[in-house]
C-alpha positions as CSV (number, residue, x, y, z in Angstrom):
1,X,-23.7,-7.1,-11.7
2,X,-25.6,-6.3,-8.6
3,X,-26.8,-9.2,-6.5
4,X,-30.1,-9.2,-4.5
5,X,-30.0,-11.2,-1.3
6,X,-33.7,-11.5,-1.3
7,X,-34.1,-12.7,-4.9
8,X,-31.2,-15.1,-4.6
9,X,-32.6,-16.6,-1.4
10,X,-36.0,-17.1,-3.1
11,X,-34.3,-18.7,-6.0
12,X,-32.6,-21.4,-4.0
13,X,-34.0,-24.8,-4.7
14,X,-34.6,-27.3,-1.8
15,X,-31.7,-29.3,-3.3
16,X,-29.3,-26.4,-3.3
17,X,-26.1,-26.6,-1.3
18,X,-26.4,-24.4,1.7
19,X,-23.4,-22.4,0.7
20,X,-25.2,-21.4,-2.5
21,X,-27.1,-18.8,-0.5
22,X,-26.2,-15.5,-2.0
23,X,-22.8,-16.5,-1.5
24,X,-21.3,-13.2,-1.2
25,X,-23.9,-11.8,-2.9
26,X,-23.7,-8.4,-1.9
27,X,-21.3,-9.7,0.4
28,X,-19.2,-8.0,0.9
29,X,-16.3,-7.2,1.4
30,X,-15.7,-5.8,-1.9
31,X,-18.5,-4.2,-3.7
32,X,-20.5,-6.6,-5.8
33,X,-20.7,-4.0,-8.6
34,X,-17.5,-5.5,-10.0
35,X,-18.4,-7.7,-13.0
36,X,-17.6,-11.4,-12.6
37,X,-16.1,-11.6,-16.1
38,X,-13.7,-8.7,-15.7
39,X,-10.5,-9.2,-17.7
40,X,-7.1,-9.1,-16.2
41,X,-5.2,-5.9,-16.6
42,X,-2.1,-7.5,-18.1
43,X,-1.6,-10.6,-20.2
44,X,-0.3,-13.6,-18.2
45,X,3.5,-14.0,-18.4
46,X,4.6,-17.2,-20.2
47,X,6.8,-18.5,-17.4
48,X,5.4,-19.3,-13.9
49,X,7.8,-19.6,-11.0
50,X,7.4,-23.2,-9.8
51,X,10.4,-23.8,-7.6
52,X,12.3,-22.0,-4.8
53,X,14.8,-19.4,-6.0
54,X,15.3,-17.1,-3.0
55,X,17.3,-17.0,0.3
56,X,14.6,-16.3,2.8
57,X,14.6,-15.6,6.5
58,X,11.5,-17.5,7.5
59,X,11.9,-17.3,11.3
60,X,9.1,-14.8,11.3
61,X,6.7,-13.5,8.6
62,X,4.2,-10.6,8.5
63,X,0.8,-10.3,6.9
64,X,-1.8,-7.8,5.6
65,X,-5.2,-8.0,4.1
66,X,-8.3,-6.1,3.0
67,X,-11.9,-7.3,3.7
68,X,-12.1,-11.0,3.1
69,X,-8.3,-10.8,2.9
70,X,-8.3,-9.2,6.3
71,X,-10.4,-12.0,7.7
72,X,-7.9,-14.5,6.2
73,X,-4.9,-12.6,7.6
74,X,-6.3,-13.0,11.2
75,X,-7.1,-16.7,10.5
76,X,-3.6,-17.3,9.2
77,X,-2.1,-15.4,12.1
78,X,-3.9,-17.5,14.7
79,X,-3.2,-20.7,12.9
80,X,0.5,-19.8,12.8
81,X,0.9,-17.5,15.8
82,X,4.3,-19.0,16.5
83,X,5.5,-17.9,13.0
84,X,3.7,-14.6,12.4
85,X,5.1,-11.5,14.1
86,X,2.6,-8.9,13.0
87,X,-0.5,-8.1,10.8
88,X,-2.1,-5.1,9.1
89,X,-5.8,-5.5,8.6
90,X,-8.2,-3.2,6.7
91,X,-12.0,-3.5,7.0
92,X,-12.5,-6.9,8.6
93,X,-14.3,-8.4,11.5
94,X,-13.6,-10.8,14.4
95,X,-11.9,-14.2,14.0
96,X,-14.5,-17.0,13.2
97,X,-17.2,-14.4,12.9
98,X,-19.2,-16.4,10.4
99,X,-19.0,-19.6,12.5
100,X,-18.9,-21.9,9.4
101,X,-22.1,-20.3,8.1
102,X,-22.7,-18.1,5.1
103,X,-26.0,-17.0,6.6
104,X,-24.2,-15.7,9.7
105,X,-21.5,-14.2,7.6
106,X,-24.1,-12.1,5.7
107,X,-26.2,-11.2,8.7
108,X,-23.5,-10.5,11.3
109,X,-20.1,-9.9,9.7
110,X,-20.3,-7.4,6.9
111,X,-22.8,-4.6,6.2
112,X,-25.4,-5.4,8.9
113,X,-25.6,-6.7,12.4
114,X,-29.1,-8.1,12.9
115,X,-28.3,-9.1,16.5
116,X,-25.5,-7.9,18.8
117,X,-22.2,-9.6,18.1
118,X,-21.4,-12.1,20.8
119,X,-17.7,-13.0,21.0
120,X,-18.3,-15.8,23.6
121,X,-19.0,-18.6,21.0
122,X,-16.0,-17.5,18.9
123,X,-13.8,-17.7,22.0
124,X,-15.2,-21.1,22.8
125,X,-14.3,-22.4,19.4
126,X,-10.8,-20.9,19.6
127,X,-10.2,-22.7,22.9
128,X,-11.6,-25.9,21.6
129,X,-9.3,-25.8,18.5
130,X,-6.4,-25.0,20.8
131,X,-7.0,-28.1,22.9
132,X,-7.3,-30.2,19.7
133,X,-3.9,-28.9,18.5
134,X,-5.4,-27.0,15.6
135,X,-4.3,-23.6,16.9
136,X,-1.1,-22.9,18.7
137,X,-1.0,-21.4,22.2
138,X,-2.7,-18.0,22.2
139,X,0.0,-16.7,24.4
140,X,2.1,-16.5,21.3
141,X,0.0,-13.5,20.3
142,X,1.0,-11.4,23.2
143,X,3.9,-9.7,21.5
144,X,2.5,-9.5,18.1
145,X,2.1,-6.1,16.5
146,X,-1.4,-5.4,15.1
147,X,-2.4,-2.4,12.9
148,X,-6.1,-2.0,12.0
149,X,-8.1,0.4,9.8
150,X,-11.8,1.1,9.5
151,X,-12.8,3.9,7.2
152,X,-15.6,6.3,8.3
153,X,-17.1,6.0,4.8
154,X,-17.0,2.2,4.7
155,X,-20.5,0.7,4.3
156,X,-19.4,-2.8,3.3
157,X,-17.9,-3.8,6.7
158,X,-19.4,-1.6,9.4
159,X,-17.3,0.0,12.2
160,X,-19.1,-2.1,14.8
161,X,-17.8,-5.2,13.2
162,X,-14.2,-4.0,13.0
163,X,-14.5,-2.9,16.6
164,X,-15.3,-6.5,17.6
165,X,-12.0,-7.6,16.0
166,X,-10.2,-5.0,18.0
167,X,-11.9,-6.3,21.1
168,X,-10.6,-9.8,20.4
169,X,-7.0,-8.5,19.9
170,X,-7.2,-6.6,23.1
171,X,-7.7,-10.0,24.9
172,X,-4.6,-11.5,23.3
173,X,-2.1,-8.7,22.5
174,X,-0.3,-6.2,24.7
175,X,-2.1,-2.9,24.4
176,X,0.9,-0.9,23.2
177,X,1.2,-3.4,20.3
178,X,-2.2,-2.5,18.9
179,X,-3.0,0.6,16.7
180,X,-6.5,1.2,15.5
181,X,-7.1,3.9,12.9
182,X,-10.8,4.8,12.7
183,X,-10.9,8.5,11.9
184,X,-10.1,8.5,8.1
185,X,-12.8,9.4,5.5
186,X,-12.1,6.2,3.5
187,X,-14.6,3.9,1.7
188,X,-14.1,0.2,1.5
189,X,-10.7,0.0,-0.2
190,X,-7.0,-0.1,0.3
191,X,-5.9,3.5,0.7
192,X,-2.7,4.7,-1.1
193,X,-0.9,8.0,-1.7
194,X,-2.0,8.3,-5.3
195,X,-3.0,5.0,-6.9
196,X,-6.6,3.9,-7.6
197,X,-10.0,5.6,-7.6
198,X,-11.6,8.3,-5.6
199,X,-11.1,7.6,-1.9
200,X,-14.7,8.1,-1.0
201,X,-16.1,5.5,-3.3
202,X,-15.8,1.7,-3.1
203,X,-15.3,0.7,-6.8
204,X,-13.2,-1.9,-8.6
205,X,-10.2,-2.4,-8.1
206,X,-10.9,-1.2,-4.6
207,X,-7.7,0.8,-4.3
208,X,-8.1,4.4,-3.4
209,X,-6.1,7.5,-4.1
210,X,-6.4,8.9,-0.5
211,X,-3.1,10.8,0.0
212,X,-2.5,8.2,2.7
213,X,0.1,5.4,2.6
214,X,-1.7,2.6,4.4
215,X,1.1,0.2,3.3
216,X,3.7,2.4,5.0
217,X,1.6,3.0,8.0
218,X,1.0,-0.7,8.7
219,X,4.5,-1.9,7.9
220,X,6.2,0.8,10.0
221,X,4.0,-0.2,13.0
222,X,4.3,-4.0,12.7
223,X,7.9,-4.2,11.6
224,X,11.0,-2.7,13.3
225,X,13.5,-0.3,11.7
226,X,11.9,0.2,8.3
227,X,13.9,2.2,5.7
228,X,12.1,4.9,3.7
229,X,10.1,3.7,0.7
230,X,11.3,3.8,-2.8
231,X,9.5,6.4,-5.0
232,X,8.9,3.8,-7.6
233,X,9.1,0.0,-7.4
234,X,12.4,-1.2,-9.0
235,X,12.0,-5.0,-8.5
236,X,10.0,-7.5,-10.5
237,X,6.5,-8.9,-10.1
238,X,6.7,-12.6,-10.9
239,X,3.9,-15.0,-11.5
240,X,4.0,-18.2,-9.5
241,X,2.5,-21.6,-10.0
242,X,0.3,-21.8,-6.9
243,X,-0.8,-25.4,-7.5
244,X,2.7,-26.8,-7.8
245,X,4.1,-24.7,-4.9
246,X,1.1,-25.1,-2.7
247,X,0.4,-28.8,-3.3
248,X,-3.0,-30.5,-2.9
249,X,-4.4,-27.9,-0.4
250,X,-4.1,-25.2,-3.2
251,X,-6.9,-26.5,-5.3
252,X,-9.3,-23.7,-4.3
253,X,-6.7,-21.2,-5.2
254,X,-6.0,-19.8,-8.7
255,X,-3.4,-21.6,-10.8
256,X,-1.3,-18.5,-10.7
257,X,-0.4,-16.0,-8.0
258,X,2.2,-13.2,-7.7
259,X,5.4,-12.5,-5.8
260,X,7.1,-9.2,-5.8
261,X,10.9,-9.6,-5.8
262,X,13.2,-6.7,-5.0
263,X,16.5,-6.6,-6.8
264,X,18.4,-7.5,-3.6
265,X,16.2,-10.7,-3.2
266,X,16.7,-11.6,-6.9
267,X,20.5,-11.3,-6.4
268,X,20.6,-13.8,-3.6
269,X,20.6,-11.5,-0.6
270,X,18.6,-12.7,2.4
271,X,15.0,-11.4,2.5
272,X,12.0,-11.6,4.8
273,X,8.5,-12.4,3.7
274,X,5.3,-10.4,3.8
275,X,2.0,-11.9,2.6
276,X,-0.8,-9.7,1.5
277,X,-4.3,-11.1,1.0
278,X,-6.6,-9.4,-1.6
279,X,-10.3,-8.9,-1.0
280,X,-13.3,-10.2,-2.9
281,X,-13.6,-9.1,-6.5
282,X,-9.9,-8.2,-6.3
283,X,-8.2,-11.4,-7.5
284,X,-6.6,-12.0,-10.9
285,X,-9.9,-12.9,-12.4
286,X,-11.3,-9.5,-11.5
287,X,-8.5,-7.0,-11.6
288,X,-5.5,-8.8,-13.1
289,X,-2.3,-7.8,-11.2
290,X,-3.6,-4.4,-10.0
291,X,-3.7,-5.4,-6.3
292,X,-0.2,-6.8,-6.6
293,X,1.1,-3.6,-8.1
294,X,-0.8,-0.6,-6.6
295,X,-1.1,-0.9,-2.9
296,X,2.3,0.6,-2.2
297,X,3.7,-2.5,-0.4
298,X,6.2,-3.0,-3.2
299,X,7.8,0.4,-2.7
300,X,8.6,-0.5,0.9
301,X,9.7,-4.0,0.0
302,X,12.4,-2.6,-2.3
303,X,14.3,-0.8,0.4
304,X,13.8,-3.4,3.1
305,X,14.9,-6.7,1.6
306,X,11.3,-8.0,1.8
307,X,9.7,-10.4,-0.6
308,X,5.9,-9.8,-1.0
309,X,3.6,-12.8,-1.7
310,X,0.2,-12.0,-3.2
311,X,-1.6,-15.3,-3.2
312,X,-4.7,-15.5,-5.4
313,X,-8.1,-17.1,-5.0
314,X,-10.2,-18.3,-8.0
315,X,-13.8,-17.6,-8.9
316,X,-16.0,-20.6,-8.9
317,X,-19.7,-21.1,-9.9
318,X,-19.4,-24.7,-8.9
319,X,-18.8,-26.4,-5.6
320,X,-17.0,-25.1,-3.6
321,X,-19.1,-22.0,-4.6
322,X,-17.1,-18.8,-4.6
323,X,-18.3,-16.6,-7.5
324,X,-16.5,-13.4,-6.2
325,X,-13.1,-14.9,-5.5
326,X,-13.2,-14.3,-1.7
327,X,-10.9,-15.9,0.8
328,X,-12.6,-18.6,2.8
329,X,-13.8,-17.0,6.1
330,X,-17.2,-18.8,6.3
331,X,-16.4,-22.4,5.5
332,X,-16.7,-23.1,1.7
333,X,-13.5,-25.2,1.9
334,X,-14.5,-27.1,5.0
335,X,-15.2,-26.6,8.7
336,X,-11.6,-26.3,9.6
337,X,-11.1,-23.3,7.3
338,X,-9.9,-21.0,10.1
339,X,-7.4,-23.2,11.8
340,X,-4.1,-24.9,10.9
341,X,-6.0,-27.7,9.1
342,X,-7.6,-25.1,6.7
343,X,-6.8,-25.9,3.1
344,X,-6.1,-22.3,2.1
345,X,-4.0,-21.7,5.2
346,X,-2.0,-24.8,4.4
347,X,-1.6,-23.9,0.8
348,X,-0.2,-20.4,1.5
349,X,2.1,-21.9,4.1
350,X,3.4,-24.4,1.6
351,X,3.9,-21.6,-1.0
352,X,5.9,-19.5,1.4
353,X,8.3,-22.3,2.2
354,X,8.5,-23.5,-1.4
355,X,9.7,-20.1,-2.5
356,X,12.9,-20.5,-0.5
357,X,15.8,-22.0,-2.4
358,X,17.3,-22.0,1.1
359,X,16.3,-20.7,4.5
360,X,18.7,-18.2,6.1
361,X,20.4,-19.5,9.2
362,X,21.4,-16.1,10.4
363,X,20.3,-15.3,13.9
């Protein structure tokens, strides 16, 4: 299905909710050519993990994300800058780019920039939330490690928009802790060594066979002393009950998500946590467990005692309107979507902590 912003805008009734605007109609992040009724790649497992089973080192966590998932990764990072140590972001724009408006999201933050991006109002909102206690001290970001990628063939999130995110990070993070990759001929997708579609085309499931290990590149930059990747994942991809683990804030998430569990973590050894946020049209409703299996993150998790959480959004044709299963970076869950009061940020935080049977006390 291909959405037309013009036709959808004309079709809005005067009683329509403002977020019904093309809601991601062409949005975005991930190509709207993906059918809304795509079937999952694998049948759901019978048993959902609904209680903590792992010994986790939760002193610090790391994040990654593609497109709307990249926006969410930055939002989660700022909301928990005292908890997150590093992020890897592919094809996303500046924090609070949409300013709680789907109209601004579509006109400024994806495949067009109708007027020059102005970071001043975004900074003003960040400072206001900080004063209100909804964001921790920005000084926490100074030693974060930040890896970013914008493909030269990406027409879904323009380089100018990714550049604005880099500019923000340059205000917060030590320069040696930022790496910006912008010279690779990649479309709008998650680049891998050999999984997915042709690298020059943005097509479902938005994973590209690019002879480039984006998972390894980002993990090796944001985390210290990584061991070489496993040729094939040897752990287990488990389905989790997001509503039970995430509590009330998880209602805009799918009922099930995924967690990749290396053998060492399953056997009770202490593991760290990495969270990877999928993009639009890339959740379970659209591609099944493909994102949770094919990015290459699991290969690195196996050899580095690292649990990988793949939280999942849900598609919705009712309020809150989210037909393409995007993470909330424009306000469909409420005006606090980008700070520590944001429902999806709270839900993922709850899930991370709930996965721990016990937290490691090792220093």
